[in-house]
N, C-alpha and C positions, 0 to 999 in steps of 0.2 A: 781159251773162257771166249763159249760164245757171248760178245760183247752187247751188254745190257740196250734194249730202248725202250723211249717213254711210250707210254699208255699212246694209243688210239685217239685220236679225239683230243691229251694233252702236251698243246706246244712251249719248248723253251724260247724263250726272249733272249733272243741274243747280246751284249751290249750294243752291234749297229742298229736295233731296234728301239732299246728299254731308251735310252734319248728323248724318242718321239713322243713315247708313252708318257716319258716325265714333263716333256716341256707339255703336253694338253694338259697334264695332271694340275702342273702349275698353276697356265688358265683357269682352269677349272678352279681350280680353288679359290684363287682371287678374285673370281667373278662371283664365286656364289657371297664369300663376304660381301665385298660391296651391295649384298640385295639383304643379308643380314642370317643369311645361314652358317649353323656350328654344323662341325663334321662330328660325327658318331659309329663306333666302329663297334661292328659286331658280329659273333663268333661264326665259325665257319660249319660250326655242326652242330644242330639244332634237332629236339625233339623229333618224329615226324609228325604227331600229329598239328605241331604248328602251320604247318605246309597245306595236310590234306584238311585243320578246320581254314585256314584264309585263304590259301587258292580257291581250295575245292575238289571233291574225291570226282567229282566227272570229268575234270579237265586232261586234255594229254598229258600235263607236268605232271599233276600225281600220277594217275595214272597208269603210266608205258617211260617216263623221262630221269625221276629221280633214281639217284643213288642214296639206298636205305642201306640198313643194317640193324641187328643185331650185337649191345655191345656184351663185356663182360659182367655187365649189372642185368643186361637181359631185354634191356630198353633197346626203343626203336629211335633208330637215331638215323639224319638224313643229313647229308655235305646239299648246303643252303641251294635251291632252284633258282632265285631274285634275292632282292632285296628290304621288298617292302617289308613283310610280314616278321622279319627277324626286327627290323627296324623299329613297330608296331610294338610289339612283342617287350623289347627294351624300355619305350618310354613307358607302359603299362607299371613294368617293372619296377622301376626307377622311380616311380611317382611324376616324371617329366608333367604329362598334362593338368596336372593338382596346381603348376605353377603358369598355368596360361598357355595361349600359343606356342608353339615350337616348330623352329625353321631349321629341318637337321639335312643335312647331305651326307653322301656315304660314295665309297668306290670301294672296290676289290672282288675277288674272283667265285663267280657261280660254278652250277653245275649241273648238266642233264645231258641224258644218254642217250644223246639224237645223231643221226649220220651225220658225220663231219663233212665240210664244203667249206669255201673263200668265203671268211668273214664270219663261221659260226661254227666252234668248238665246243666239247666236253668238258674240256674246263673254259670255262670264260671271261670277259668281263664288264665287270658296269661301273657308273659312278649314274649316280642319281640325288633325287632332290625328292621329301617332303616337308609340306608344311600343313604338323595337325591344330585342329582346331577354329579352322576359319570355314565359311560357309559361302560366304559371297559369292558371284559368278564374276566380281573381280579377282579376286584370289587366284578364283580358273583362270583369268584372262592374263594375269603377272606371272603365274608358276610359266605359261604359256611360250609367254616371250622371253622366260628366262631362258629356257630353252633356246625359243631362238633365235635371240641375241648374244649366246655360247656359242652357237654352230659358226655362225655371222661372224662372228671375231676369230676361230680359226683359218678365216678364209674360205668356208665353205659356198657355195654358189648353185644353182638348180636347184633351189630349196623350194618345197611344198609343203605348207602346214593344212593338212585332211582335218577334220573337225568333223561330233557325231555327238549326241543326248541321247545317253540310255534311258535316264529317265529315274522312276522309283520305283522299286522292286514291286511294285502293285501295278505301272506303266510295261514293265517288263513281263510281270508272269501274263497279260493282257495279249503285252504280243509272243508271249513266247505260245500259246493257244490259239492264236490268229496265223501264226507261221506252221505250226507242228498240221494244222486240219491241213491247209496250202500246200504243204509239200506232202502229207501222204497217201492224196490223190494224185500225188507224180513223184510220187518213189522210186517209181524202175528208173526214171528217170535221170538219181540221184547214185555220184559216184560211193562206191562200196563204205569209205570211212563215214561220210554225211549221210548215209543210209542207218550205221552206227552211232553216229552220235543223235541222230533224228528221236531218238529214244534215250539221249543220256545229257546233251550238252546242245539241243538244238541251235539256238544263237552261230554257235559258234562256227555250225555249215555258210555263214553269209561272207567268210573269207577263206572258205573253200581256195583252192589253190588249182582245179581241176575246172577247167576252160567250159566241159558241158553241162558242169552244174551252175558258175555264175552265169550262165546265159541264161540258164533257167531262172534263174533268181533276178533275172531282171524286170520280170515282172511280178516278181512278188509282193505282198504286202512290204511298210518299210518300218520301222522302231517310230520313226519323227511324226506316221499320219495315229500312232497308238499312243500317246503322248497328253497324261492329262493337261490343263492350262498354266498349271504352276512352271512347271517341266520349261512345258513351249514359251512362256514368260523368260523362264531363266536363261533359257539357249538363246533368246534372241539379246539379250541383255549381254552374253559375253561374246557372240558375237560383234555388240556396237561396243565393249571396250576395246575388242579387239582391231576398228576398225576406226577407232580414235586413236591407239597407237600406228597408226598404220602398218599392222602386219597383215601381208595376202594370207586368202585362205579357201579355200572348199571345199564345201560339205560332201562326206562320205555314209550317204545312208545304208552302207554294209560294214561300218568300223566298229566293231564291239569290241574289240582284242581279248587277248587269250585268257584270260584270270576272272572267276566268279565275283570277283570283288569289288568290279567298277559298276558304278551308277553316275548319273547323270552326264557330263562333260567328260567325252577321251577327245584323244586324241594323236596324230601319228606323223612325224619330219620324217620328208624322204629327199632325197639325191639323184640326180639323174649322171653325176658325174661317172658314177661304170657304167653307162650308158642304158640302165634301163633303172628304173626309180627302187635304190635299195631304203628302206626302211632305216632310221640312224636314229632316230630318240620315238619313245612314247608313252605314253603314261595316260592319265584322268579323275576321275571323284571315287573315292569310296568312302561313303560315309558310316557304312558296316560295319568297318572291318571291326577296326578298336573295343567296339562293345563282342562283335563275332569272339574276340582272343582274351576276352576275357574284361575288358575296361570300360571306363564308364562312356554313352554316347557321345563321340565325336565325330566332328566333322575333321576331312583330310582329302588333300589333292596332292597329287606325285609326277612324277613322271623318273626311267630310266635311257641309258644308250648306252648302248653297245661297243669298246673299246677298238675292238678287234674290225665291227662293220665302221667304224671311223675312220680309224688309221687306214685300212683302203682307202674308200672316198678322200681322207684327205690326203694322199699319194697319188690320185688320180687327178685332184686340184692341180696338184705341183708340178704337174707333167702338163694339165693345160693353162697353165701362167708360174713360167722359171721362175718373176720376180714376185711371185705375190706372199698373200702369208703362208697358204699354207706350205709353199715351197720352202720359208724358213724354218717353216717348224719342221719337215722331214730333212733339213742335212745337217749330217752328222756333227754331231761337236769337235773340233777340233782346235785341238794346244795351243795356245796363243805364242806358245818358245819350244822346240825342239833342242834341247841343250844335248848338244856332243861335245864328248870329254874321253880323252887315252892318259893313262898314266898315272900313276900313285898319285902323285900329290895330285894332281888335276883331278882326280875322282873326290875327293875330300872337300876341297873347293866348291867343284859342280855340286855334292850334296846343299854345301852353303850357302851357294849359291839360290838354288832353286828353293830355297825352304824361304829366302829371300822374297824371290820375288810371287810367291805361293802366297807370302806376308801380307803380300800389295796387291792380292788380287788380281795374280795374273794365275793361269793355269799353262802349268807345265810336265812337259815330255822328257824325262832322263834316261838317255840309252844307257843301259847295262853293261853292254855286249861285249866290249873293249875292243872293240873293233879296227881296224884301220881306219881313218878319216873316210876316205870316199864312201866307204858301204854305209859308216853312219850316216853323211850326208841326201842318202841315198833312203834311207828309211824317212830321214829327218821331210826327204820330198813325198815322202808316202804318205808321209801323215797329216797332210794338210797346215800344216805353221804356217804361218806366214814368214817365220823371225825362226831362223837359228841362232844360239850360243854356242858361245867354243870355246870351250878351256883346254889347254897342252899342256904339258906339265913346263912349257916354258912359262905360258901366261900365269900358274901359278906358283912358280916365282916369280913375281913382280906384282900379284896380285891385281891382277886383271882379268879381263874378258873381251873375247869377240862376236860382235852382235851383226848379222849382215840377214840381209832380208833372202827368202826363199823362191818365192816365186814372180818379182818383180823390179825391174829395175833400183837400183838405190845405192848408195853409200853403204859402206862396211865401219863399224864406227868401233873403235878402243874404246873401255874406260877401263877404270878402280873400279875392282870391287864394295869399294868402300861408296863410291856415285854409281850405285845401282838404282836410282830414281831417277838420273841420268834419261832412263831407257824409256821411260814416260814421253820424255820431249822427242827425242830419235821418232816411237810411235806415231808421234802426234804430228810428224814430220815436222 
């Protein structure tokens, strides 16, 4: 029969990779907890209207990239393309906003029908935070620093924080009118996608990847020039807080993000670990989204990072600094002990000893092959374990086992099964 394959852009994570994901997730979970953020888990499948209303009908995500279908109840359903809309929907549905400001974080798979490439798949994974019910410039800075410190704690360097202000809806409409008028006079010089966006979502032209369009935009009016006095003052306050916390940043007047719900502060964090600046985290303020999804008027800010891209950057960081934090995160999990055993009595004793060692907090891999000791020791070497525990029928007869180093010089030790706690002293030298 024909061998079945995964769908294009749907990637399996094999055991050699998942330990890296688990390490990042554990660090993120602890990092969020120290700042008072609590985990929320939402369904992968939502009604399509949630994203059409929340993200925006004119966005590429809704118009071109969503996995949508009619279910058997004739409801239009969509695999979530991002996490914020689902988190807000859940907060509104379950009345969380009536309990005051909410600090929430999430993680999981998202889906977009895009061209698969390194660090970007059709099923991809995000970790993100949403802080609902806060409106201050200080909260913007705090959320940005939360992202910056997480990436730094993972051992990433070459980080670059770019910020911008998208102002109020009135600011954006005023700027939109200015930008459209300016671009229409030069539309012959725009690429095809930008010409289409000129009528659907002109602000998205600002982050076009077309070099000719970017060159044209270098002389275009900027959003910062269209900000009202209050918006400009607010943006200055965000910058002041970042300076106070020692976070380096630059202002990117073309930074608009890809989703319609953003306003005021928007930001991206990139890394040069892949040779070119690669975005690893992005977010911003979205004060109108909660109301747009049926909730009360609520200010909010959040961000998300892509796990696939982050893991690529971590691997590059590990290669650049083999002794750094990133290297330790990307090193495969190895057992503390590889348990070599052969013989009918030895097999039972091996199970008993492995259980005791595991209960004591050690990781143990048992060889179940029944092969000759020489072959088992070759497997032990390949496992990466520092120590081999050896039980044959001869040792089992007298309730003993041997422990010997695999990759370093050291003595072989013979211990009684009842004295397995002495292993700790041997490991500590």
